[in-house]
PDB file of N, CA, C and O in Angstrom, chain B, residues numbered from 101:
ATOM      1  N   ASP B 101      96.277 112.475 100.839  1.00  0.00           N
ATOM      2  CA  ASP B 101      95.596 113.552 101.529  1.00  0.00           C
ATOM      3  C   ASP B 101      94.600 112.953 102.509  1.00  0.00           C
ATOM      4  O   ASP B 101      93.730 112.183 102.102  1.00  0.00           O
ATOM      5  N   ASP B 102      94.705 113.283 103.780  1.00  0.00           N
ATOM      6  CA  ASP B 102      93.824 112.753 104.818  1.00  0.00           C
ATOM      7  C   ASP B 102      92.783 113.771 105.252  1.00  0.00           C
ATOM      8  O   ASP B 102      92.433 113.825 106.431  1.00  0.00           O
ATOM      9  N   SER B 103      92.280 114.578 104.328  1.00  0.00           N
ATOM     10  CA  SER B 103      91.345 115.635 104.690  1.00  0.00           C
ATOM     11  C   SER B 103      89.889 115.273 104.407  1.00  0.00           C
ATOM     12  O   SER B 103      89.023 116.145 104.465  1.00  0.00           O
ATOM     13  N   GLY B 104      89.602 114.017 104.104  1.00  0.00           N
ATOM     14  CA  GLY B 104      88.241 113.608 103.786  1.00  0.00           C
ATOM     15  C   GLY B 104      87.419 113.326 105.025  1.00  0.00           C
ATOM     16  O   GLY B 104      87.745 113.802 106.113  1.00  0.00           O
ATOM     17  N   ASP B 105      86.370 112.566 104.870  1.00  0.00           N
ATOM     18  CA  ASP B 105      85.456 112.224 105.959  1.00  0.00           C
ATOM     19  C   ASP B 105      86.006 111.006 106.695  1.00  0.00           C
ATOM     20  O   ASP B 105      85.684 109.866 106.360  1.00  0.00           O
ATOM     21  N   ALA B 106      86.830 111.260 107.690  1.00  0.00           N
ATOM     22  CA  ALA B 106      87.519 110.184 108.410  1.00  0.00           C
ATOM     23  C   ALA B 106      86.544 109.250 109.114  1.00  0.00           C
ATOM     24  O   ALA B 106      86.757 108.037 109.125  1.00  0.00           O
ATOM     25  N   ALA B 107      85.490 109.782 109.695  1.00  0.00           N
ATOM     26  CA  ALA B 107      84.526 108.942 110.410  1.00  0.00           C
ATOM     27  C   ALA B 107      83.816 107.986 109.457  1.00  0.00           C
ATOM     28  O   ALA B 107      83.627 106.813 109.779  1.00  0.00           O
ATOM     29  N   ALA B 108      83.428 108.475 108.300  1.00  0.00           N
ATOM     30  CA  ALA B 108      82.763 107.610 107.320  1.00  0.00           C
ATOM     31  C   ALA B 108      83.735 106.558 106.802  1.00  0.00           C
ATOM     32  O   ALA B 108      83.364 105.395 106.644  1.00  0.00           O
ATOM     33  N   ALA B 109      84.965 106.955 106.538  1.00  0.00           N
ATOM     34  CA  ALA B 109      85.972 105.998 106.062  1.00  0.00           C
ATOM     35  C   ALA B 109      86.190 104.898 107.094  1.00  0.00           C
ATOM     36  O   ALA B 109      86.265 103.719 106.749  1.00  0.00           O
ATOM     37  N   GLU B 110      86.291 105.292 108.363  1.00  0.00           N
ATOM     38  CA  GLU B 110      86.484 104.292 109.413  1.00  0.00           C
ATOM     39  C   GLU B 110      85.312 103.312 109.453  1.00  0.00           C
ATOM     40  O   GLU B 110      85.513 102.109 109.621  1.00  0.00           O
ATOM     41  N   ASN B 111      84.095 103.820 109.299  1.00  0.00           N
ATOM     42  CA  ASN B 111      82.924 102.926 109.282  1.00  0.00           C
ATOM     43  C   ASN B 111      82.984 101.946 108.117  1.00  0.00           C
ATOM     44  O   ASN B 111      82.641 100.775 108.280  1.00  0.00           O
ATOM     45  N   TYR B 112      83.411 102.405 106.951  1.00  0.00           N
ATOM     46  CA  TYR B 112      83.541 101.510 105.802  1.00  0.00           C
ATOM     47  C   TYR B 112      84.627 100.469 106.042  1.00  0.00           C
ATOM     48  O   TYR B 112      84.456  99.302 105.689  1.00  0.00           O
ATOM     49  N   PHE B 113      85.743 100.883 106.639  1.00  0.00           N
ATOM     50  CA  PHE B 113      86.804  99.924 106.959  1.00  0.00           C
ATOM     51  C   PHE B 113      86.306  98.877 107.947  1.00  0.00           C
ATOM     52  O   PHE B 113      86.603  97.692 107.795  1.00  0.00           O
ATOM     53  N   LYS B 114      85.553  99.301 108.955  1.00  0.00           N
ATOM     54  CA  LYS B 114      85.001  98.358 109.944  1.00  0.00           C
ATOM     55  C   LYS B 114      84.074  97.359 109.270  1.00  0.00           C
ATOM     56  O   LYS B 114      84.152  96.154 109.510  1.00  0.00           O
ATOM     57  N   GLU B 115      83.191  97.885 108.418  1.00  0.00           N
ATOM     58  CA  GLU B 115      82.237  97.017 107.721  1.00  0.00           C
ATOM     59  C   GLU B 115      82.970  96.016 106.825  1.00  0.00           C
ATOM     60  O   GLU B 115      82.650  94.827 106.826  1.00  0.00           O
ATOM     61  N   ALA B 116      83.941  96.495 106.073  1.00  0.00           N
ATOM     62  CA  ALA B 116      84.697  95.604 105.185  1.00  0.00           C
ATOM     63  C   ALA B 116      85.446  94.547 105.988  1.00  0.00           C
ATOM     64  O   ALA B 116      85.452  93.375 105.614  1.00  0.00           O
ATOM     65  N   ALA B 117      86.073  94.951 107.083  1.00  0.00           N
ATOM     66  CA  ALA B 117      86.816  93.991 107.907  1.00  0.00           C
ATOM     67  C   ALA B 117      85.883  92.937 108.491  1.00  0.00           C
ATOM     68  O   ALA B 117      86.229  91.757 108.541  1.00  0.00           O
ATOM     69  N   THR B 118      84.714  93.356 108.929  1.00  0.00           N
ATOM     70  CA  THR B 118      83.744  92.408 109.492  1.00  0.00           C
ATOM     71  C   THR B 118      83.315  91.377 108.452  1.00  0.00           C
ATOM     72  O   THR B 118      83.269  90.180 108.737  1.00  0.00           O
ATOM     73  N   VAL B 119      83.004  91.845 107.255  1.00  0.00           N
ATOM     74  CA  VAL B 119      82.569  90.946 106.180  1.00  0.00           C
ATOM     75  C   VAL B 119      83.709  89.997 105.799  1.00  0.00           C
ATOM     76  O   VAL B 119      83.495  88.791 105.673  1.00  0.00           O
ATOM     77  N   LEU B 120      84.915  90.536 105.615  1.00  0.00           N
ATOM     78  CA  LEU B 120      86.041  89.706 105.184  1.00  0.00           C
ATOM     79  C   LEU B 120      86.475  88.714 106.262  1.00  0.00           C
ATOM     80  O   LEU B 120      86.862  87.589 105.947  1.00  0.00           O
ATOM     81  N   ARG B 121      86.415  89.120 107.524  1.00  0.00           N
ATOM     82  CA  ARG B 121      86.770  88.197 108.617  1.00  0.00           C
ATOM     83  C   ARG B 121      85.817  87.007 108.664  1.00  0.00           C
ATOM     84  O   ARG B 121      86.205  85.916 109.080  1.00  0.00           O
ATOM     85  N   ALA B 122      84.568  87.214 108.237  1.00  0.00           N
ATOM     86  CA  ALA B 122      83.552  86.159 108.290  1.00  0.00           C
ATOM     87  C   ALA B 122      83.695  85.141 107.158  1.00  0.00           C
ATOM     88  O   ALA B 122      83.119  84.055 107.226  1.00  0.00           O
ATOM     89  N   LEU B 123      84.454  85.483 106.126  1.00  0.00           N
ATOM     90  CA  LEU B 123      84.621  84.565 105.001  1.00  0.00           C
ATOM     91  C   LEU B 123      85.578  83.435 105.361  1.00  0.00           C
ATOM     92  O   LEU B 123      86.460  83.607 106.203  1.00  0.00           O
ATOM     93  N   PRO B 124      85.403  82.282 104.725  1.00  0.00           N
ATOM     94  CA  PRO B 124      86.353  81.202 104.971  1.00  0.00           C
ATOM     95  C   PRO B 124      87.750  81.633 104.547  1.00  0.00           C
ATOM     96  O   PRO B 124      87.938  82.184 103.462  1.00  0.00           O
ATOM     97  N   GLY B 125      88.671  81.392 105.363  1.00  0.00           N
ATOM     98  CA  GLY B 125      90.044  81.750 105.000  1.00  0.00           C
ATOM     99  C   GLY B 125      90.713  82.638 106.008  1.00  0.00           C
ATOM    100  O   GLY B 125      91.667  82.165 106.624  1.00  0.00           O
ATOM    101  N   PRO B 126      90.338  83.834 106.244  1.00  0.00           N
ATOM    102  CA  PRO B 126      89.709  84.840 105.375  1.00  0.00           C
ATOM    103  C   PRO B 126      90.650  85.276 104.257  1.00  0.00           C
ATOM    104  O   PRO B 126      91.834  84.939 104.294  1.00  0.00           O
ATOM    105  N   PRO B 127      90.161  86.010 103.270  1.00  0.00           N
ATOM    106  CA  PRO B 127      90.964  86.345 102.097  1.00  0.00           C
ATOM    107  C   PRO B 127      92.095  87.335 102.411  1.00  0.00           C
ATOM    108  O   PRO B 127      92.053  88.071 103.397  1.00  0.00           O
ATOM    109  N   GLY B 128      93.086  87.323 101.546  1.00  0.00           N
ATOM    110  CA  GLY B 128      94.251  88.178 101.726  1.00  0.00           C
ATOM    111  C   GLY B 128      93.939  89.663 101.751  1.00  0.00           C
ATOM    112  O   GLY B 128      94.652  90.432 102.395  1.00  0.00           O
ATOM    113  N   ASN B 129      92.883  90.080 101.058  1.00  0.00           N
ATOM    114  CA  ASN B 129      92.599  91.517 101.007  1.00  0.00           C
ATOM    115  C   ASN B 129      92.024  92.067 102.307  1.00  0.00           C
ATOM    116  O   ASN B 129      91.704  93.253 102.381  1.00  0.00           O
ATOM    117  N   LEU B 130      91.886  91.234 103.332  1.00  0.00           N
ATOM    118  CA  LEU B 130      91.520  91.713 104.662  1.00  0.00           C
ATOM    119  C   LEU B 130      92.576  92.688 105.183  1.00  0.00           C
ATOM    120  O   LEU B 130      92.286  93.525 106.038  1.00  0.00           O
ATOM    121  N   VAL B 131      93.790  92.578 104.672  1.00  0.00           N
ATOM    122  CA  VAL B 131      94.882  93.458 105.097  1.00  0.00           C
ATOM    123  C   VAL B 131      94.526  94.929 104.873  1.00  0.00           C
ATOM    124  O   VAL B 131      94.884  95.776 105.691  1.00  0.00           O
ATOM    125  N   TYR B 132      93.835  95.242 103.791  1.00  0.00           N
ATOM    126  CA  TYR B 132      93.560  96.640 103.455  1.00  0.00           C
ATOM    127  C   TYR B 132      92.646  97.338 104.462  1.00  0.00           C
ATOM    128  O   TYR B 132      93.003  98.413 104.942  1.00  0.00           O
ATOM    129  N   PRO B 133      91.485  96.776 104.802  1.00  0.00           N
ATOM    130  CA  PRO B 133      90.678  97.475 105.804  1.00  0.00           C
ATOM    131  C   PRO B 133      91.331  97.488 107.187  1.00  0.00           C
ATOM    132  O   PRO B 133      91.139  98.431 107.954  1.00  0.00           O
ATOM    133  N   LEU B 134      92.101  96.447 107.510  1.00  0.00           N
ATOM    134  CA  LEU B 134      92.797  96.457 108.795  1.00  0.00           C
ATOM    135  C   LEU B 134      93.815  97.595 108.856  1.00  0.00           C
ATOM    136  O   LEU B 134      93.938  98.268 109.879  1.00  0.00           O
ATOM    137  N   ASN B 135      94.532  97.806 107.774  1.00  0.00           N
ATOM    138  CA  ASN B 135      95.481  98.924 107.735  1.00  0.00           C
ATOM    139  C   ASN B 135      94.755 100.264 107.819  1.00  0.00           C
ATOM    140  O   ASN B 135      95.222 101.185 108.489  1.00  0.00           O
ATOM    141  N   GLY B 136      93.623 100.372 107.144  1.00  0.00           N
ATOM    142  CA  GLY B 136      92.843 101.604 107.213  1.00  0.00           C
ATOM    143  C   GLY B 136      92.345 101.881 108.627  1.00  0.00           C
ATOM    144  O   GLY B 136      92.398 103.017 109.098  1.00  0.00           O
ATOM    145  N   LEU B 137      91.863 100.842 109.299  1.00  0.00           N
ATOM    146  CA  LEU B 137      91.426 101.001 110.682  1.00  0.00           C
ATOM    147  C   LEU B 137      92.587 101.370 111.591  1.00  0.00           C
ATOM    148  O   LEU B 137      92.440 102.190 112.498  1.00  0.00           O
ATOM    149  N   SER B 138      93.727 100.768 111.348  1.00  0.00           N
ATOM    150  CA  SER B 138      94.913 101.085 112.134  1.00  0.00           C
ATOM    151  C   SER B 138      95.262 102.566 111.998  1.00  0.00           C
ATOM    152  O   SER B 138      95.549 103.234 112.992  1.00  0.00           O
ATOM    153  N   ARG B 139      95.238 103.068 110.789  1.00  0.00           N
ATOM    154  CA  ARG B 139      95.530 104.493 110.551  1.00  0.00           C
ATOM    155  C   ARG B 139      94.505 105.381 111.244  1.00  0.00           C
ATOM    156  O   ARG B 139      94.865 106.401 111.831  1.00  0.00           O
ATOM    157  N   ALA B 140      93.233 105.004 111.181  1.00  0.00           N
ATOM    158  CA  ALA B 140      92.190 105.815 111.812  1.00  0.00           C
ATOM    159  C   ALA B 140      92.449 105.925 113.320  1.00  0.00           C
ATOM    160  O   ALA B 140      92.348 107.009 113.893  1.00  0.00           O
ATOM    161  N   HIS B 141      92.776 104.817 113.946  1.00  0.00           N
ATOM    162  CA  HIS B 141      93.060 104.832 115.382  1.00  0.00           C
ATOM    163  C   HIS B 141      94.338 105.620 115.678  1.00  0.00           C
ATOM    164  O   HIS B 141      94.408 106.355 116.663  1.00  0.00           O
ATOM    165  N   PHE B 142      95.330 105.463 114.830  1.00  0.00           N
ATOM    166  CA  PHE B 142      96.587 106.181 115.026  1.00  0.00           C
ATOM    167  C   PHE B 142      96.364 107.692 114.999  1.00  0.00           C
ATOM    168  O   PHE B 142      96.853 108.412 115.870  1.00  0.00           O
ATOM    169  N   PHE B 143      95.624 108.167 113.997  1.00  0.00           N
ATOM    170  CA  PHE B 143      95.407 109.603 113.866  1.00  0.00           C
ATOM    171  C   PHE B 143      94.542 110.175 114.984  1.00  0.00           C
ATOM    172  O   PHE B 143      94.586 111.375 115.256  1.00  0.00           O
ATOM    173  N   ARG B 144      93.753 109.313 115.635  1.00  0.00           N
ATOM    174  CA  ARG B 144      92.966 109.746 116.792  1.00  0.00           C
ATOM    175  C   ARG B 144      93.781 109.676 118.077  1.00  0.00           C
ATOM    176  O   ARG B 144      93.334 110.150 119.121  1.00  0.00           O
ATOM    177  N   GLY B 145      94.961 109.097 118.010  1.00  0.00           N
ATOM    178  CA  GLY B 145      95.805 108.981 119.191  1.00  0.00           C
ATOM    179  C   GLY B 145      95.577 107.721 119.988  1.00  0.00           C
ATOM    180  O   GLY B 145      96.121 107.580 121.084  1.00  0.00           O
ATOM    181  N   ASP B 146      94.786 106.799 119.468  1.00  0.00           N
ATOM    182  CA  ASP B 146      94.540 105.520 120.138  1.00  0.00           C
ATOM    183  C   ASP B 146      95.602 104.531 119.652  1.00  0.00           C
ATOM    184  O   ASP B 146      95.335 103.658 118.826  1.00  0.00           O
ATOM    185  N   PHE B 147      96.808 104.693 120.187  1.00  0.00           N
ATOM    186  CA  PHE B 147      97.962 103.966 119.676  1.00  0.00           C
ATOM    187  C   PHE B 147      97.909 102.472 119.978  1.00  0.00           C
ATOM    188  O   PHE B 147      98.411 101.669 119.191  1.00  0.00           O
ATOM    189  N   ALA B 148      97.316 102.088 121.095  1.00  0.00           N
ATOM    190  CA  ALA B 148      97.217 100.660 121.423  1.00  0.00           C
ATOM    191  C   ALA B 148      96.338  99.934 120.403  1.00  0.00           C
ATOM    192  O   ALA B 148      96.695  98.856 119.928  1.00  0.00           O
ATOM    193  N   ALA B 149      95.196 100.525 120.070  1.00  0.00           N
ATOM    194  CA  ALA B 149      94.306  99.915 119.070  1.00  0.00           C
ATOM    195  C   ALA B 149      94.967  99.911 117.699  1.00  0.00           C
ATOM    196  O   ALA B 149      94.860  98.938 116.952  1.00  0.00           O
ATOM    197  N   ALA B 150      95.659 101.017 117.368  1.00  0.00           N
ATOM    198  CA  ALA B 150      96.351 101.096 116.074  1.00  0.00           C
ATOM    199  C   ALA B 150      97.399  99.999 115.962  1.00  0.00           C
ATOM    200  O   ALA B 150      97.507  99.341 114.927  1.00  0.00           O
ATOM    201  N   GLU B 151      98.166  99.803 117.019  1.00  0.00           N
ATOM    202  CA  GLU B 151      99.204  98.766 117.000  1.00  0.00           C
ATOM    203  C   GLU B 151      98.597  97.371 116.892  1.00  0.00           C
ATOM    204  O   GLU B 151      99.106  96.524 116.159  1.00  0.00           O
ATOM    205  N   SER B 152      97.512  97.135 117.621  1.00  0.00           N
ATOM    206  CA  SER B 152      96.860  95.832 117.575  1.00  0.00           C
ATOM    207  C   SER B 152      96.346  95.515 116.170  1.00  0.00           C
ATOM    208  O   SER B 152      96.530  94.403 115.674  1.00  0.00           O
ATOM    209  N   LEU B 153      95.705  96.488 115.536  1.00  0.00           N
ATOM    210  CA  LEU B 153      95.194  96.287 114.179  1.00  0.00           C
ATOM    211  C   LEU B 153      96.329  96.126 113.173  1.00  0.00           C
ATOM    212  O   LEU B 153      96.237  95.299 112.266  1.00  0.00           O
ATOM    213  N   ALA B 154      97.400  96.909 113.325  1.00  0.00           N
ATOM    214  CA  ALA B 154      98.551  96.777 112.428  1.00  0.00           C
ATOM    215  C   ALA B 154      99.178  95.397 112.577  1.00  0.00           C
ATOM    216  O   ALA B 154      99.592  94.791 111.588  1.00  0.00           O
ATOM    217  N   ASN B 155      99.250  94.901 113.807  1.00  0.00           N
ATOM    218  CA  ASN B 155      99.803  93.565 114.027  1.00  0.00           C
ATOM    219  C   ASN B 155      98.898  92.494 113.414  1.00  0.00           C
ATOM    220  O   ASN B 155      99.387  91.539 112.810  1.00  0.00           O
ATOM    221  N   GLU B 156      97.586  92.652 113.567  1.00  0.00           N
ATOM    222  CA  GLU B 156      96.660  91.700 112.946  1.00  0.00           C
ATOM    223  C   GLU B 156      96.841  91.693 111.427  1.00  0.00           C
ATOM    224  O   GLU B 156      96.863  90.629 110.808  1.00  0.00           O
ATOM    225  N   ALA B 157      96.970  92.884 110.824  1.00  0.00           N
ATOM    226  CA  ALA B 157      97.180  92.980 109.380  1.00  0.00           C
ATOM    227  C   ALA B 157      98.486  92.301 108.981  1.00  0.00           C
ATOM    228  O   ALA B 157      98.537  91.569 107.993  1.00  0.00           O
ATOM    229  N   TYR B 158      99.534  92.548 109.754  1.00  0.00           N
ATOM    230  CA  TYR B 158     100.840  91.949 109.467  1.00  0.00           C
ATOM    231  C   TYR B 158     100.776  90.427 109.561  1.00  0.00           C
ATOM    232  O   TYR B 158     101.257  89.730 108.667  1.00  0.00           O
ATOM    233  N   GLN B 159     100.189  89.912 110.629  1.00  0.00           N
ATOM    234  CA  GLN B 159     100.092  88.463 110.804  1.00  0.00           C
ATOM    235  C   GLN B 159      99.256  87.834 109.691  1.00  0.00           C
ATOM    236  O   GLN B 159      99.573  86.749 109.205  1.00  0.00           O
ATOM    237  N   HIS B 160      98.187  88.523 109.292  1.00  0.00           N
ATOM    238  CA  HIS B 160      97.344  88.006 108.208  1.00  0.00           C
ATOM    239  C   HIS B 160      98.109  88.011 106.887  1.00  0.00           C
ATOM    240  O   HIS B 160      98.003  87.068 106.103  1.00  0.00           O
ATOM    241  N   ALA B 161      98.876  89.065 106.640  1.00  0.00           N
ATOM    242  CA  ALA B 161      99.673  89.132 105.414  1.00  0.00           C
ATOM    243  C   ALA B 161     100.723  88.031 105.393  1.00  0.00           C
ATOM    244  O   ALA B 161     100.960  87.414 104.354  1.00  0.00           O
ATOM    245  N   LEU B 162     101.350  87.784 106.534  1.00  0.00           N
ATOM    246  CA  LEU B 162     102.322  86.679 106.600  1.00  0.00           C
ATOM    247  C   LEU B 162     101.665  85.353 106.227  1.00  0.00           C
ATOM    248  O   LEU B 162     102.218  84.560 105.465  1.00  0.00           O
ATOM    249  N   LYS B 163     100.475  85.132 106.779  1.00  0.00           N
ATOM    250  CA  LYS B 163      99.768  83.870 106.564  1.00  0.00           C
ATOM    251  C   LYS B 163      99.278  83.715 105.128  1.00  0.00           C
ATOM    252  O   LYS B 163      99.349  82.623 104.564  1.00  0.00           O
ATOM    253  N   THR B 164      98.782  84.798 104.534  1.00  0.00           N
ATOM    254  CA  THR B 164      98.154  84.675 103.221  1.00  0.00           C
ATOM    255  C   THR B 164      99.085  84.978 102.053  1.00  0.00           C
ATOM    256  O   THR B 164      98.884  84.462 100.954  1.00  0.00           O
ATOM    257  N   ALA B 165     100.108  85.816 102.279  1.00  0.00           N
ATOM    258  CA  ALA B 165     100.966  86.233 101.167  1.00  0.00           C
ATOM    259  C   ALA B 165     102.418  85.829 101.357  1.00  0.00           C
ATOM    260  O   ALA B 165     103.168  85.737 100.385  1.00  0.00           O
ATOM    261  N   GLY B 166     102.824  85.587 102.596  1.00  0.00           N
ATOM    262  CA  GLY B 166     104.205  85.194 102.855  1.00  0.00           C
ATOM    263  C   GLY B 166     105.081  86.394 103.201  1.00  0.00           C
ATOM    264  O   GLY B 166     104.698  87.545 102.997  1.00  0.00           O
ATOM    265  N   PRO B 167     106.254  86.099 103.724  1.00  0.00           N
ATOM    266  CA  PRO B 167     107.120  87.166 104.240  1.00  0.00           C
ATOM    267  C   PRO B 167     107.729  88.074 103.191  1.00  0.00           C
ATOM    268  O   PRO B 167     108.156  89.180 103.524  1.00  0.00           O
ATOM    269  N   ARG B 168     107.786  87.655 101.942  1.00  0.00           N
ATOM    270  CA  ARG B 168     108.443  88.462 100.910  1.00  0.00           C
ATOM    271  C   ARG B 168     107.471  89.320 100.098  1.00  0.00           C
ATOM    272  O   ARG B 168     107.897  90.090  99.237  1.00  0.00           O
ATOM    273  N   HIS B 169     106.190  89.195 100.362  1.00  0.00           N
ATOM    274  CA  HIS B 169     105.190  89.963  99.615  1.00  0.00           C
ATOM    275  C   HIS B 169     105.210  91.420 100.069  1.00  0.00           C
ATOM    276  O   HIS B 169     105.427  91.681 101.253  1.00  0.00           O
ATOM    277  N   PRO B 170     104.987  92.385  99.159  1.00  0.00           N
ATOM    278  CA  PRO B 170     104.991  93.807  99.534  1.00  0.00           C
ATOM    279  C   PRO B 170     103.975  94.174 100.616  1.00  0.00           C
ATOM    280  O   PRO B 170     104.223  95.093 101.397  1.00  0.00           O
ATOM    281  N   ASN B 171     102.847  93.482 100.680  1.00  0.00           N
ATOM    282  CA  ASN B 171     101.856  93.783 101.712  1.00  0.00           C
ATOM    283  C   ASN B 171     102.340  93.408 103.111  1.00  0.00           C
ATOM    284  O   ASN B 171     101.868  93.943 104.114  1.00  0.00           O
ATOM    285  N   THR B 172     103.277  92.491 103.150  1.00  0.00           N
ATOM    286  CA  THR B 172     103.790  92.050 104.442  1.00  0.00           C
ATOM    287  C   THR B 172     104.844  93.025 104.930  1.00  0.00           C
ATOM    288  O   THR B 172     105.407  92.836 106.008  1.00  0.00           O
TER     289      THR B 172
END
């Protein structure tokens, strides 16, 4: 259900992505806030930003989990 506070959720995704990107590595769970941000942009109609974030999430999943992992 996407009927919650989308603006607040997007802010939390941004904050989480910023923190996780700053960590060494960065960790595999960076995929989750990137996907959330991608969805937020998609639902607003900002398809270029949504695609860019989805690609970043995909590339990160490939690097951290490999091509056969469900997150990839």
